[in-house]
C-alpha positions in Angstrom: -55.5 -32.3 93.7 -52.7 -34.7 94.5 -51.9 -37.5 92.0 -49.7 -40.6 92.1 -47.5 -40.2 89.0 -45.1 -42.7 87.4 -42.1 -40.9 85.7 -41.5 -41.8 82.1 -38.0 -41.4 80.7 -36.9 -40.3 77.2 -37.1 -44.0 76.0 -40.7 -44.1 77.2 -39.9 -46.5 80.0 -42.3 -46.1 82.9 -40.9 -46.1 86.4 -42.4 -48.8 88.7 -42.2 -46.3 91.6 -44.8 -43.5 91.8 -44.3 -40.1 93.3 -46.9 -37.4 94.4 -47.5 -34.4 92.2 -50.0 -31.6 92.7 -52.1 -30.8 89.6 -55.5 -29.4 88.6 -58.6 -31.4 88.2 -60.1 -32.0 84.7 -61.5 -28.5 84.3 -59.3 -26.5 86.8 -55.9 -24.8 86.6 -53.0 -23.9 88.9 -50.8 -20.8 88.4 -47.4 -20.6 90.0 -44.8 -17.7 89.9 -41.5 -18.9 91.3 -38.4 -16.7 91.8 -35.2 -17.9 90.1 -31.8 -17.6 91.6 -30.0 -17.2 88.2 -31.0 -15.0 85.3 -31.3 -16.6 81.9 -30.1 -13.6 79.9 -28.3 -14.2 76.6 -30.8 -16.8 75.4 -31.5 -16.4 71.7 -35.2 -17.0 72.1 -37.7 -16.8 74.9 -37.9 -19.9 77.0 -41.5 -21.0 77.0 -43.6 -23.9 75.8 -46.3 -26.5 76.6 -45.8 -30.0 77.8 -48.3 -32.8 78.3 -48.7 -34.9 81.4 -51.0 -37.8 81.9 -53.6 -35.8 83.8 -53.0 -32.2 82.7 -51.0 -30.0 80.4 -48.3 -27.6 81.5 -47.5 -24.2 80.1 -44.2 -22.7 81.3 -42.2 -19.5 80.7 -39.2 -17.8 82.1 -38.8 -14.1 82.6 -35.5 -12.4 83.5 -36.1 -8.8 82.2 -36.8 -7.5 85.7 -34.5 -7.2 88.8 -35.8 -10.6 90.0 -36.0 -13.4 87.4 -38.9 -15.7 87.7 -40.7 -18.7 86.2 -44.4 -18.9 85.4 -46.2 -22.3 85.4 -49.8 -22.8 84.4 -51.1 -26.4 84.8 -54.5 -27.0 83.3 -56.9 -29.9 82.8 -58.2 -31.2 79.5 -61.6 -29.5 80.0 -60.4 -26.2 81.4 -61.9 -23.2 79.6 -59.3 -22.3 76.9 -60.8 -18.9 76.4 -60.2 -18.2 80.1 -56.6 -19.4 79.8 -56.2 -17.2 76.7 -57.5 -14.2 78.5 -55.3 -14.9 81.5 -52.1 -15.1 79.4 -53.1 -12.0 77.4 -53.5 -10.1 80.7 -50.1 -11.3 81.8 -48.6 -10.3 78.5 -50.0 -6.8 79.0 -48.3 -6.6 82.4 -45.1 -8.5 81.7 -44.9 -8.7 77.9 -43.2 -12.0 77.3 -45.6 -14.9 77.4 -47.2 -16.7 74.5 -51.0 -16.7 74.5 -53.1 -19.9 74.2 
């Protein structure tokens, strides 16, 4: 789905201008694997986490242990089946071995 989103800065000021973002509906999810141009080697910990948006949550992780570094993004709605997301990340962990599970 496409949403009109107002950016919020670190001081929690809401931008008067909206921009379009693609996100999941309340019980859906979107998975993106994006190649990175630069490897992130040398980090002391894995770069992954969860952030909350107004309409969905966003899980992200970076992987640079292969010849092509990439970023994983999973956007999911508040009513998305968490067991399905957990199973998905566990399968990815079995294949790639670096993501946190839900």
